[in-house]
SETIZA-871706 format. One record per residue (C-alpha): residue in one letter; x, z, y. Coordinates in steps of 0.02 Angstrom, whole numbers. Example, Ala and Ser with C-alpha at 12.3 -4.5 7.8 and 13.67 -1.06 7.14 Angstrom:
<atoms>
<atom><code>A</code><east>615</east><up>390</up><north>-225</north></atom>
<atom><code>S</code><east>684</east><up>357</up><north>-53</north></atom>
</atoms>
This chain:
<atoms>
<atom><code>M</code><east>-3</east><up>-3</up><north>-9</north></atom>
<atom><code>S</code><east>70</east><up>-41</up><north>173</north></atom>
<atom><code>A</code><east>38</east><up>93</up><north>297</north></atom>
<atom><code>R</code><east>139</east><up>31</up><north>437</north></atom>
<atom><code>H</code><east>-16</east><up>-4</up><north>549</north></atom>
<atom><code>E</code><east>-89</east><up>175</up><north>519</north></atom>
<atom><code>E</code><east>-89</east><up>304</up><north>651</north></atom>
<atom><code>R</code><east>51</east><up>435</up><north>661</north></atom>
<atom><code>E</code><east>-46</east><up>564</up><north>572</north></atom>
<atom><code>I</code><east>-100</east><up>462</up><north>439</north></atom>
<atom><code>L</code><east>91</east><up>392</up><north>412</north></atom>
<atom><code>E</code><east>147</east><up>584</up><north>411</north></atom>
<atom><code>S</code><east>13</east><up>623</up><north>276</north></atom>
<atom><code>I</code><east>67</east><up>473</up><north>169</north></atom>
<atom><code>L</code><east>249</east><up>520</up><north>167</north></atom>
<atom><code>Q</code><east>214</east><up>704</up><north>139</north></atom>
<atom><code>E</code><east>111</east><up>659</up><north>-16</north></atom>
<atom><code>A</code><east>250</east><up>550</up><north>-74</north></atom>
<atom><code>I</code><east>373</east><up>705</up><north>-57</north></atom>
<atom><code>L</code><east>256</east><up>798</up><north>-151</north></atom>
<atom><code>K</code><east>250</east><up>693</up><north>-291</north></atom>
<atom><code>E</code><east>436</east><up>702</up><north>-305</north></atom>
<atom><code>L</code><east>436</east><up>893</up><north>-309</north></atom>
<atom><code>P</code><east>401</east><up>912</up><north>-496</north></atom>
<atom><code>R</code><east>537</east><up>797</up><north>-540</north></atom>
<atom><code>L</code><east>665</east><up>889</up><north>-446</north></atom>
<atom><code>E</code><east>598</east><up>1064</up><north>-499</north></atom>
<atom><code>R</code><east>570</east><up>1023</up><north>-684</north></atom>
<atom><code>A</code><east>728</east><up>1118</up><north>-757</north></atom>
<atom><code>L</code><east>712</east><up>1276</up><north>-631</north></atom>
<atom><code>P</code><east>593</east><up>1370</up><north>-724</north></atom>
<atom><code>L</code><east>676</east><up>1352</up><north>-891</north></atom>
<atom><code>L</code><east>841</east><up>1407</up><north>-821</north></atom>
<atom><code>N</code><east>761</east><up>1555</up><north>-736</north></atom>
<atom><code>I</code><east>682</east><up>1616</up><north>-895</north></atom>
<atom><code>M</code><east>836</east><up>1593</up><north>-992</north></atom>
<atom><code>A</code><east>948</east><up>1693</up><north>-854</north></atom>
<atom><code>A</code><east>813</east><up>1842</up><north>-873</north></atom>
<atom><code>I</code><east>801</east><up>1840</up><north>-1064</north></atom>
<atom><code>A</code><east>995</east><up>1834</up><north>-1101</north></atom>
<atom><code>P</code><east>1030</east><up>2013</up><north>-1043</north></atom>
<atom><code>L</code><east>871</east><up>2065</up><north>-1127</north></atom>
<atom><code>L</code><east>933</east><up>1994</up><north>-1292</north></atom>
<atom><code>G</code><east>1105</east><up>2078</up><north>-1255</north></atom>
<atom><code>L</code><east>1016</east><up>2248</up><north>-1229</north></atom>
<atom><code>L</code><east>916</east><up>2218</up><north>-1392</north></atom>
<atom><code>G</code><east>1085</east><up>2199</up><north>-1485</north></atom>
<atom><code>T</code><east>1153</east><up>2354</up><north>-1395</north></atom>
<atom><code>V</code><east>1000</east><up>2456</up><north>-1448</north></atom>
<atom><code>T</code><east>1018</east><up>2380</up><north>-1637</north></atom>
<atom><code>G</code><east>1204</east><up>2417</up><north>-1638</north></atom>
<atom><code>M</code><east>1173</east><up>2604</up><north>-1576</north></atom>
<atom><code>I</code><east>1036</east><up>2637</up><north>-1700</north></atom>
<atom><code>S</code><east>1147</east><up>2574</up><north>-1835</north></atom>
<atom><code>T</code><east>1292</east><up>2695</up><north>-1782</north></atom>
<atom><code>F</code><east>1162</east><up>2837</up><north>-1771</north></atom>
<atom><code>E</code><east>1105</east><up>2809</up><north>-1941</north></atom>
<atom><code>I</code><east>1282</east><up>2807</up><north>-2007</north></atom>
<atom><code>I</code><east>1320</east><up>2968</up><north>-1917</north></atom>
<atom><code>N</code><east>1161</east><up>3052</up><north>-1992</north></atom>
<atom><code>I</code><east>1212</east><up>2984</up><north>-2170</north></atom>
<atom><code>Y</code><east>1405</east><up>3018</up><north>-2170</north></atom>
<atom><code>G</code><east>1432</east><up>3123</up><north>-2014</north></atom>
<atom><code>T</code><east>1561</east><up>3104</up><north>-1873</north></atom>
<atom><code>G</code><east>1721</east><up>3125</up><north>-1995</north></atom>
<atom><code>D</code><east>1774</east><up>2950</up><north>-2001</north></atom>
<atom><code>P</code><east>1764</east><up>2838</up><north>-1835</north></atom>
<atom><code>R</code><east>1789</east><up>2686</up><north>-1933</north></atom>
<atom><code>M</code><east>1623</east><up>2692</up><north>-2002</north></atom>
<atom><code>M</code><east>1540</east><up>2706</up><north>-1833</north></atom>
<atom><code>S</code><east>1648</east><up>2576</up><north>-1773</north></atom>
<atom><code>G</code><east>1540</east><up>2425</up><north>-1835</north></atom>
<atom><code>G</code><east>1380</east><up>2474</up><north>-1745</north></atom>
<atom><code>I</code><east>1468</east><up>2516</up><north>-1584</north></atom>
<atom><code>S</code><east>1564</east><up>2347</up><north>-1598</north></atom>
<atom><code>V</code><east>1396</east><up>2255</up><north>-1621</north></atom>
<atom><code>A</code><east>1322</east><up>2345</up><north>-1479</north></atom>
<atom><code>L</code><east>1470</east><up>2300</up><north>-1357</north></atom>
<atom><code>V</code><east>1483</east><up>2111</up><north>-1418</north></atom>
<atom><code>T</code><east>1286</east><up>2074</up><north>-1397</north></atom>
<atom><code>T</code><east>1298</east><up>2159</up><north>-1222</north></atom>
<atom><code>M</code><east>1440</east><up>2050</up><north>-1178</north></atom>
<atom><code>L</code><east>1361</east><up>1888</up><north>-1248</north></atom>
<atom><code>G</code><east>1201</east><up>1915</up><north>-1158</north></atom>
<atom><code>L</code><east>1298</east><up>1934</up><north>-992</north></atom>
<atom><code>V</code><east>1412</east><up>1785</up><north>-1038</north></atom>
<atom><code>V</code><east>1259</east><up>1678</up><north>-1055</north></atom>
<atom><code>A</code><east>1159</east><up>1742</up><north>-907</north></atom>
<atom><code>I</code><east>1283</east><up>1747</up><north>-778</north></atom>
<atom><code>P</code><east>1331</east><up>1564</up><north>-775</north></atom>
<atom><code>I</code><east>1146</east><up>1509</up><north>-802</north></atom>
<atom><code>M</code><east>1098</east><up>1616</up><north>-645</north></atom>
<atom><code>L</code><east>1244</east><up>1529</up><north>-543</north></atom>
<atom><code>L</code><east>1181</east><up>1347</up><north>-612</north></atom>
<atom><code>H</code><east>1002</east><up>1400</up><north>-570</north></atom>
<atom><code>T</code><east>1045</east><up>1449</up><north>-391</north></atom>
<atom><code>F</code><east>1152</east><up>1299</up><north>-359</north></atom>
<atom><code>L</code><east>1014</east><up>1174</up><north>-416</north></atom>
<atom><code>N</code><east>885</east><up>1264</up><north>-323</north></atom>
<atom><code>R</code><east>978</east><up>1242</up><north>-163</north></atom>
<atom><code>Q</code><east>1017</east><up>1068</up><north>-207</north></atom>
<atom><code>V</code><east>826</east><up>1036</up><north>-225</north></atom>
<atom><code>E</code><east>804</east><up>1131</up><north>-55</north></atom>
<atom><code>H</code><east>920</east><up>1012</up><north>26</north></atom>
<atom><code>I</code><east>850</east><up>858</up><north>-51</north></atom>
<atom><code>I</code><east>667</east><up>908</up><north>8</north></atom>
<atom><code>G</code><east>740</east><up>941</up><north>179</north></atom>
<atom><code>D</code><east>826</east><up>781</up><north>186</north></atom>
<atom><code>M</code><east>663</east><up>679</up><north>122</north></atom>
<atom><code>E</code><east>562</east><up>772</up><north>256</north></atom>
<atom><code>E</code><east>693</east><up>732</up><north>390</north></atom>
<atom><code>K</code><east>697</east><up>555</up><north>334</north></atom>
<atom><code>S</code><east>503</east><up>543</up><north>335</north></atom>
<atom><code>V</code><east>491</east><up>606</up><north>510</north></atom>
<atom><code>A</code><east>630</east><up>477</up><north>557</north></atom>
<atom><code>L</code><east>532</east><up>334</up><north>481</north></atom>
<atom><code>T</code><east>376</east><up>389</up><north>565</north></atom>
<atom><code>N</code><east>453</east><up>398</up><north>733</north></atom>
<atom><code>I</code><east>527</east><up>212</up><north>702</north></atom>
<atom><code>I</code><east>362</east><up>147</up><north>655</north></atom>
<atom><code>S</code><east>272</east><up>221</up><north>789</north></atom>
<atom><code>R</code><east>390</east><up>159</up><north>905</north></atom>
<atom><code>C</code><east>377</east><up>-7</up><north>844</north></atom>
<atom><code>Q</code><east>191</east><up>-6</up><north>860</north></atom>
<atom><code>G</code><east>198</east><up>45</up><north>1040</north></atom>
</atoms>
């Protein structure tokens, strides 16, 4: 559809609609990254709790006389915590970077749409 001969308000509305149509494509991965960044530390925490439960079960059965018996559960607890953070931190950084990129792209599109509207309005006048 050619909208060159429409009034300024209609041109702005048409361009804003075009920008809004592009938003889902630009933002499609952001919710998934956000969820992954939120869940990774929780999974690490789950592993921590599981490892500590295992350690306390060993203490309950064998007592605290042999630290090697307890080290397995403590190791699981620490490793799962570390892995949860190792996964979450880069994903959070990537999410923030991509979110800012999307904001910049949207800002550029809005700026260009205003410039295009101004050019078309001047040519009509």
